[in-house]
C-alpha positions as CSV (number, residue, x, y, z in Angstrom):
1,M,94.8,129.9,103.2
2,Q,91.2,131.4,103.6
3,P,91.1,134.3,106.7
4,N,88.2,132.6,108.2
5,N,90.7,129.4,108.3
6,F,91.9,128.0,111.4
7,Y,94.0,125.0,109.9
8,Q,95.1,125.1,105.8
9,Y,93.8,121.7,106.1
10,H,91.4,119.7,108.5
11,V,91.6,115.6,107.4
12,F,88.9,113.5,109.3
13,F,89.5,109.5,109.2
14,C,85.9,107.4,109.6
15,L,87.2,105.9,113.3
16,N,83.5,104.4,113.2
17,V,82.9,100.7,114.7
18,R,79.5,99.5,113.7
19,D,77.3,98.0,117.1
20,D,75.7,95.5,114.8
21,G,79.2,93.6,113.2
22,A,78.6,95.5,109.9
23,Q,81.7,96.2,107.8
24,C,83.3,99.7,108.5
25,C,86.3,101.5,107.9
26,T,87.8,100.3,110.9
27,D,87.6,96.6,109.7
28,F,90.6,98.1,106.9
29,G,93.1,99.9,109.2
30,A,91.7,103.0,109.5
31,E,92.7,103.2,113.0
32,A,96.6,102.4,112.2
33,A,95.9,105.2,109.1
34,F,95.2,107.6,111.2
35,D,97.9,107.1,113.8
36,H,100.3,107.0,110.8
37,M,99.4,110.4,109.6
38,K,99.0,111.8,112.8
39,S,102.4,110.9,113.3
40,R,104.4,111.7,109.9
41,I,102.4,115.3,110.6
42,K,104.1,116.1,113.7
43,K,107.4,114.5,112.4
44,L,107.0,117.2,109.6
45,K,106.2,119.9,112.1
46,L,102.8,120.5,109.9
47,N,100.8,120.4,112.8
48,G,99.1,123.1,114.7
49,E,97.4,126.5,113.8
50,G,97.7,127.6,109.8
51,K,98.5,123.9,109.4
52,V,97.3,120.8,109.4
53,R,94.9,119.2,111.8
54,I,94.1,115.3,112.1
55,N,90.5,113.8,113.8
56,R,89.0,111.3,113.9
57,A,85.1,111.3,112.6
58,G,81.7,108.7,113.0
59,C,80.7,107.4,110.3
60,F,80.7,109.2,106.8
61,D,77.6,106.5,105.9
62,R,79.8,104.9,102.7
63,C,81.1,102.0,104.3
64,G,81.4,99.9,101.0
65,E,83.9,102.5,99.6
66,G,86.3,102.2,103.0
67,P,88.5,103.2,104.6
68,L,88.0,106.8,104.2
69,L,89.2,110.1,104.9
70,V,88.2,113.5,104.4
71,V,90.6,116.8,103.5
72,Y,89.1,120.8,104.1
73,P,88.5,122.9,103.1
74,Q,88.2,121.4,99.7
75,A,86.3,118.3,100.8
76,V,88.0,115.2,98.9
77,W,87.2,112.0,100.1
78,Y,89.8,109.6,99.6
79,Q,89.8,106.0,100.2
80,F,93.1,104.2,101.4
81,V,94.7,100.6,101.8
82,D,97.8,101.0,103.2
83,N,100.5,103.5,104.9
84,D,102.0,104.3,101.4
85,D,98.6,106.1,100.2
86,I,98.4,108.2,103.7
87,D,102.0,109.4,102.8
88,E,101.2,110.1,99.5
89,I,98.4,111.8,100.1
90,I,100.5,114.1,103.0
91,E,102.9,114.2,100.0
92,S,100.7,115.4,97.0
93,H,98.1,117.0,98.8
94,L,99.2,118.4,101.8
95,L,102.6,119.8,101.0
96,N,101.5,120.2,97.8
97,G,98.5,121.3,97.4
98,K,98.1,118.5,94.9
99,I,95.1,116.3,94.3
100,V,95.4,112.2,94.1
101,E,93.2,111.4,91.7
102,R,93.6,107.9,92.1
103,L,92.5,107.5,95.3
104,V,89.5,109.9,94.9
105,V,85.5,108.7,95.3
């Protein structure tokens, strides 16, 4: 972990809802995926200072590629379909530091 980072990993989920009804990440289960990741991170005791933080974000403006999340500090953008993808990101990237190439956008 870099000395100036409060968290080892900071994960942002696009949870925007478009006012005009246009397609967005929340139309594809992003809210449920956010809840799943947050719950799993807590269960694994990975949350807190020096560990992992899961946050909501507004629109990433890449709606055609969604649903999306971004892991910092590496700025890795992931597309996901279901909780299996979320679990793979947790296991591979957040626990073992290995990017899940098949989900990168």
